[in-house]
C-alpha positions, -999 to 999 in steps of 0.1 A, spaced: -552 -191 -340 -529 -207 -315 -510 -225 -343 -505 -191 -361 -494 -176 -329 -467 -202 -323 -456 -200 -359 -451 -162 -354 -433 -169 -321 -410 -195 -337 -402 -170 -365 -393 -143 -340 -372 -167 -320 -353 -178 -351 -348 -142 -361 -335 -135 -326 -310 -164 -329 -299 -152 -363 -294 -116 -351 -274 -129 -321 -252 -151 -343 -245 -121 -366 -230 -100 -338 -220 -127 -313 -184 -125 -324 -181 -91 -308 -170 -90 -272 -197 -79 -247 -198 -43 -236 -191 -43 -199 -214 -13 -192 -217 -7 -155 -195 -37 -147 -164 -16 -155 -172 9 -127 -164 -5 -93 -155 9 -59 -120 11 -45 -120 -8 -12 -91 -12 12 -93 -38 39 -70 -41 69 -49 -71 79 -82 -88 88 -114 -82 69 -123 -48 82 -127 -21 56 -104 8 63 -112 29 32 -141 30 7 -145 51 -24 -178 48 -42 -182 44 -79 -188 73 -103 -225 67 -99 -222 68 -61 -226 31 -54 -207 8 -31 -198 -20 -55 -170 -46 -54 -160 -72 -79 -173 -106 -69 -155 -139 -70 -174 -172 -68 -147 -188 -45 -156 -161 -19 -194 -168 -21 -211 -194 0 -221 -223 -24 -255 -225 -7 -263 -190 -18 -255 -198 -54 -276 -229 -53 -305 -211 -38 -303 -182 -63 -304 -206 -93 -331 -227 -78 -353 -196 -73 -345 -175 -104 -333 -198 -131 -333 -235 -124 -321 -244 -159 -293 -219 -158 -265 -245 -163 -283 -260 -194 -294 -230 -215 -274 -206 -236 -286 -174 -223 -322 -178 -233 -344 -206 -219 -368 -218 -247 -392 -233 -222 -395 -201 -203 -400 -182 -235 -428 -205 -245 -444 -200 -211 -441 -162 -213 -455 -163 -249 -486 -181 -237 -490 -156 -209 -487 -128 -234 -513 -143 -257 -538 -147 -228 -533 -113 -211 -518 -91 -238 -491 -80 -214 -453 -87 -213 -444 -108 -182 -409 -113 -168 -412 -150 -166 -388 -156 -195 -359 -138 -179 -329 -159 -172 -301 -150 -148 -280 -142 -179 -307 -118 -191 -309 -103 -157 -272 -98 -157 -275 -80 -191 -301 -56 -176 -278 -49 -146 -250 -41 -170 -272 -20 -193 -299 -2 -174 -313 12 -206 -327 -23 -214 -347 -25 -181 -378 -8 -194 -404 -34 -204 -410 -34 -241 -409 -60 -269 -378 -44 -284 -359 -44 -251 -368 -80 -244 -354 -90 -278 -323 -70 -271 -319 -86 -237 -321 -121 -253 -296 -112 -280 -271 -97 -255 -276 -128 -233 -267 -151 -261 -236 -130 -268 -226 -130 -232 -229 -168 -230 -208 -171 -262 -179 -152 -246 -181 -159 -209 -184 -190 -188 -214 -196 -166 -192 -188 -136 -181 -155 -150 -218 -146 -157 -227 -154 -120 -198 -132 -109 -211 -104 -130 -245 -108 -115 -231 -109 -79 -211 -78 -87 -241 -57 -99 -272 -70 -81 -289 -42 -60 -294 -48 -23 -309 -16 -11 -298 21 -11 -264 25 -28 -254 -11 -19 -247 -32 -50 -229 -66 -52 -227 -94 -28 -195 -82 -11 -210 -49 -2 -243 -65 7 -230 -90 33 -206 -64 48 -234 -38 51 -262 -60 63 -244 -88 82 -208 -74 88 -193 -105 73 -179 -118 41 -202 -138 17 -183 -170 22 -203 -183 52 -240 -174 53 -270 -189 71 -300 -201 52 -320 -170 63 -292 -146 52 -289 -163 18 -327 -163 13 -328 -126 20 -300 -120 -5 -319 -139 -31 -350 -118 -25 -336 -83 -22 -325 -77 -58 -361 -82 -70 -373 -52 -50 -343 -37 -32 -360 -6 -19 -394 -20 -8 -376 -49 9 -348 -30 27 -346 -48 61 -337 -16 79 -367 3 66 -393 -24 59 -384 -54 81 -418 -70 77 -415 -70 39 -380 -83 40 -391 -111 64 -420 -121 41 -397 -120 10 -371 -143 25 -398 -167 37 -413 -168 2 -379 -177 -13 -375 -206 12 -410 -218 3 -404 -218 -34 -371 -236 -34 -378 -261 -6 -383 -290 -30 -356 -279 -55 -329 -279 -29 -343 -308 -8 -351 -287 23 -366 -307 51 -402 -295 61 -393 -292 98 -361 -273 89 -382 -251 66 -406 -241 93 -377 -233 116 -361 -211 90 -393 -193 82 -396 -183 118 -360 -173 122 -356 -135 125 -334 -115 101 -299 -108 117 -297 -74 101 -278 -43 113 -269 -18 87 -232 -9 90 -217 23 76 -180 20 69 -156 48 79 -127 57 56 -96 61 78 -68 56 52 -74 81 24 -37 87 17 -30 50 13 -60 48 -10 -44 75 -31 -11 57 -31 -27 24 -43 -49 42 -69 -24 37 -97 -27 -1 -95 -50 -19 -118 -69 -37 -91 -96 -20 -70 -99 -42 -39 -69 -45 -16 -61 -66 14 -36 -43 31 -11 -49 59 -27 -21 80 -38 -28 115 -72 -10 117 -71 -3 154 -36 11 151 -46 32 121 -74 47 141 -51 54 171 -24 70 149 -50 92 131 -65 103 164 -30 112 178 -21 133 148 -55 151 147 -52 159 184 -15 169 180 -23 192 151 -44 214 174 -12 224 192 4 239 161 -7 269 141 -19 264 106 -6 255 80 18 232 100 9 196 93 19 162 106 24 127 91 35 94 106 41 58 97 45 26 117 63 -3 101 71 -38 113 108 -45 115 124 -73 94 93 -77 72 86 -41 61 48 -45 67 32 -11 71 9 -14 101 -3 23 102 0 50 76 -13 86 80 -2 111 54 -16 142 71 -35 151 103 -67 156 83 -73 147 46 -100 174 44 -82 202 61 -78 228 33 -57 253 53 -31 227 61 -34 212 26 -43 179 41 -49 160 9 -11 160 2 5 128 13 34 141 33 48 106 37 58 107 0 69 144 -1 106 152 -4 118 172 26 151 180 43 157 151 68 178 173 91 201 151 112 184 118 107 211 105 84 239 110 109 236 75 124 241 60 89 271 82 83 288 71 115 278 35 108 295 36 74 327 49 90 325 22 117 321 -5 91 351 7 72 371 10 104 378 47 98 365 53 134 355 30 162 330 33 191 355 50 213 365 77 188 370 112 202 361 142 181 374 178 184 342 198 181 355 231 169 352 255 140 351 238 106 355 254 71 358 240 36 360 268 11 330 290 15 312 263 36 314 272 73 288 250 91 280 253 128 262 233 155 225 238 161 232 260 192 260 279 175 284 266 202 315 243 201 322 216 227 358 206 223 366 170 229 334 148 226 329 110 222 312 95 192 282 86 214 279 121 227 282 136 192 255 113 180 231 117 209 235 155 210 233 156 172 264 177 168 269 189 132 307 194 130 315 158 141 291 143 115 304 166 87 340 156 95 330 119 95 312 123 61 343 140 47 364 110 60 343 84 43 337 105 12 305 125 7 301 116 -30 305 78 -25 282 79 5 256 97 -15 260 73 -44 254 44 -19 223 61 -7 210 66 -42 217 30 -51 198 18 -20 168 40 -27 167 27 -63 146 55 -78 147 90 -91 143 111 -59 141 144 -77 176 156 -70 201 161 -97 228 179 -77 251 162 -52 245 174 -16 281 172 -7 290 177 30 256 193 36 242 157 34 251 153 71 228 182 81 198 177 58 211 186 23 200 153 8 162 154 6 141 123 14 105 114 19 94 98 53 87 66 33 123 65 21 137 74 55 117 45 69 134 21 45 168 34 54 161 29 91 147 -6 85 179 -16 67 200 1 94 182 -17 122 180 -52 106 205 -57 77 197 -86 55 160 -85 61 134 -69 39 137 -31 41 112 -21 15 78 -10 26 50 -35 20 14 -22 19 -3 -54 7 5 -90 11 8 -93 -26 37 -68 -28 70 -84 -39 98 -59 -30 128 -60 -52 161 -67 -35 181 -36 -27 218 -31 -19 228 -33 18 239 -2 37 257 -18 67 263 -53 81 247 -68 112 278 -62 134 278 -25 125 240 -24 131 245 -36 167 272 -9 172 251 20 159 220 10 177 240 8 209 255 43 202 220 57 195 205 43 227 199 66 256 179 64 289 148 85 294 138 101 327 124 68 339 157 50 332 143 31 303 165 26 272 153 43 240 167 42 205 157 72 184 171 100 162 156 134 159 161 158 130 154 195 124 159 211 90 172 246 82 151 274 95 130 248 114 111 240 83 108 203 92 109 183 124 115 145 125 120 116 147 129 80 138 121 58 168 132 22 168 113 -3 189 118 -40 195 96 -51 166 85 -18 149 98 15 135 79 48 139 87 78 117 70 111 126 73 143 105 60 179 110 63 208 86 45 232 64 30 224 30 52 249 11 84 247 31 78 279 50 102 288 79 89 283 114 101 294 148 89 264 168 96 231 150 124 209 163 126 171 162 131 168 200 104 193 211 77 186 184 82 151 168 96 131 197 66 137 221 42 126 194 63 94 188 61 87 226 23 91 224 22 66 196 44 42 216 20 43 246 -12 40 224 1 10 204 19 -7 233 52 -7 214 81 -23 233 116 -7 236 144 -26 220 168 -48 239 202 -31 238 233 -43 257 243 -14 279 273 -30 297 295 -29 266 328 -11 274 341 14 250 377 24 249 381 61 240 405 67 211 413 98 191 436 83 164 428 63 132 443 29 125 475 31 105 473 16 70 501 8 47 481 17 16 454 44 15 420 35 2 420 36 -36 383 28 -43 358 49 -24 328 37 -43 314 11 -50 324 -9 -19 333 -45 -19 302 -67 -19 279 -39 -31 246 -50 -47 238 -23 -73 205 -20 -91 205 4 -121 199 10 -158 221 7 -189 248 -12 -170 261 22 -157 279 23 -123 291 54 -105 327 51 -93 350 73 -73 384 70 -59 421 79 -65 423 97 -98 460 89 -102 454 51 -100 451 27 -130 416 13 -131 404 -21 -144 370 -37 -148 372 -75 -149 410 -73 -157 404 -49 -186 422 -16 -182 401 15 -185 415 47 -201 396 70 -177 368 64 -153 351 98 -156 331 91 -124 312 63 -142 319 30 -159 298 9 -182 298 -28 -175 296 -54 -202 272 -77 -184 250 -81 -153 260 -102 -123 293 -103 -106 320 -77 -117 354 -69 -103 366 -33 -101 404 -29 -95 425 2 -88 463 1 -88 487 28 -76 524 19 -72 526 -11 -49 490 -6 -37 462 -26 -52 425 -27 -43 398 -49 -58 361 -46 -50 336 -72 -62 301 -60 -69 269 -75 -81 249 -55 -107 212 -60 -115 199 -42 -145 163 -30 -140 139 -2 -149 136 21 -119 102 29 -105 
């Protein structure tokens, strides 16, 4: 009888192997393995945002290099000691299970390998005990071994193994139960993690601590000889209490999670400082109570010179429906008000069109039908550049923009931003007072470049980000000049460097605050650009920025205040007027199709790399990337600007 039984068993096993070989060429179906949580961690290991899987589980992809080798060793010793030798199905275990079946008439789980357990985790429909399902598990296990390495199978197991409640996978388990990564575990912690997947609900250490304690002790007893555990050490470990405290993560970066959603990966080590993120979120939530709905707020804190984003809050409350809080206002195009005025003046300073002692005549200004006015509808007569900048006078900024050329300045901005910002029409002179729409993110990058030319000015949200090089806006000498001009003393006599902005009809309020090592951008406005009666940069945005400074301990920048400025009201005389307005000499341009916008004297003869052009038509097509020379000649006047062009697909 026994001989007949083993003959039938051998036949079934051979049939199984044959079936497996028939479909083993097909790649395994990932099943539940394809559905993992999106997890954002701060600049340490703390989770700052967690989004569960479609099935409601906290599950992260596991990597063996992040798992304590002792846990792997203990798991294999307890569950499948011949794991490294078999090919998905352990013949010795199958024989043992067959004998048990013959004696009891019931299917036992003794033949299940770690690979087969992984198959069941991937495909829950195969968990029900039946002869058919057992054969399917074996066949799928053989297929899995044919396509994956042993290490990949272990990673799949450690991604899907259940550890109680909605906690799945080793990353979630160690974070939830021990508040640590799986890289360094005690023997007791590892033993519990081996035992939990067998009965994750009945052994939950928070609900059934006695059962959990007994289960971990059993694991240690079973594997003691297999891993060479000293008897004395074993007794100590069996008495050791479970260091368990269930931790529930709080999501404090939902807008950043949305922003990173488009990336293929799901687990991110971000640059965010968790404590700063909580402080910023708290400040915005508290500040929002002072403004009627639907007014909302957003703010970003960025590290200077590196572009690392340290705090990022896209609205005062993600769940606030009336304020449309799910919108990420840090990425929304809005009128920046007067926040671009420092860059306009900086551009004029760099080109020596004005100097720090320049005197403006703040009076009525008209160009065609365009008749701008200052914010208070008043004129101030003679004002210095510093006064015009600190008082945010519109007429002086518009006059300066006209001097440097509104079109070429806007072209320079567009080149720096290096993406389609949703604007097809030129802003013209209105750029000086908010006519060129920007998102707070892009304004951050402009101020990073303005404060620290030559350093990284693109925002970095993860340490893996590799920002592309952008064209420069000003040089370091001009940066020192404009920061000095922007500086002003507060009521305590402390030097501050900031620029406020208020858009037309008080739709938006801004402040860009430059500190010694950080930049803070604060924005307020309504979701649908409604007019308000109360929003201004100085009254609404600046106080919030000051609260952020105090909460985060930000240090004011060191600005030389003893620099003497000689007042002047005339421009330097030049023998030849400027022929090329844009691009400027030394410009780094990133674009597509080798097309470069140009502007300048229309009466001049134009050349590109010594080849004469018939007509520039506001744009020229280069023949190659890299260094190119653009020349304009008018009479005895000649001007050549050397540029560097990088052809790239814009994001």
